[in-house]
C-alpha positions in Angstrom: 187.4 246.2 97.3 186.9 249.2 99.6 185.9 249.2 103.1 184.4 251.8 105.5 184.1 252.0 109.3 180.4 251.8 110.1 180.6 251.5 114.0 183.1 252.9 116.7 183.0 251.8 120.3 185.1 253.7 122.7 186.7 252.5 125.9 184.0 254.4 128.1 181.2 252.5 126.2 180.2 255.3 123.9 179.1 254.1 120.5 179.0 256.0 117.2 177.2 254.4 114.2 177.3 255.7 110.7 173.9 257.2 109.7 172.5 257.4 113.2 172.3 260.1 115.8 175.2 260.7 117.9 174.8 260.0 121.7 173.1 262.6 123.8 175.5 265.4 124.8 178.0 264.8 122.1 177.7 268.5 121.1 176.4 271.0 123.6 176.4 274.8 124.0 177.7 276.8 126.8 174.2 276.7 128.3 174.3 272.9 128.3 171.6 272.7 125.6 172.2 269.4 123.6 172.7 269.8 119.8 171.4 266.9 118.0 173.8 265.7 115.4 173.9 262.6 112.9 177.2 260.6 112.3 178.0 261.1 108.7 181.3 259.1 108.5 183.8 257.4 110.6 187.5 257.7 109.2 190.7 256.3 109.9 193.3 259.3 110.2 196.3 257.4 111.2 196.9 257.6 114.9 193.3 258.6 115.5 189.8 258.0 114.4 187.9 261.0 113.0 184.0 261.2 113.4 182.3 263.6 110.7 179.0 264.8 112.1 176.3 267.0 110.2 176.2 270.6 111.0 180.0 270.9 110.4 181.1 269.2 113.5 183.7 266.6 113.8 185.4 264.7 116.8 188.9 263.0 117.0 189.7 260.1 119.2 193.2 258.8 119.8 193.7 255.1 119.2 194.0 254.5 123.1 190.3 255.3 123.3 189.2 252.8 120.7 187.6 249.6 122.0 186.3 248.2 118.7 185.7 249.2 115.1 183.2 247.6 112.8 184.2 247.6 109.2 182.0 246.9 106.1 183.6 245.7 102.9 182.1 247.1 99.8 182.4 245.0 96.6 
């Protein structure tokens, strides 16, 4: 049985859900223009959680910033 992380809640209240748009201003340009991105996957990378976004972006959060993970088991 495999499992995947479907939701990540950070200690500041920010939530990332697999398959949904990332929160406003997750990625922005130097001119403060918001780049809309979708969460492709959320992965456990040992001491941190990595959020893969579309358009080639990714985010990494240390374990200390994680408030909650939602894991879905796949049969």
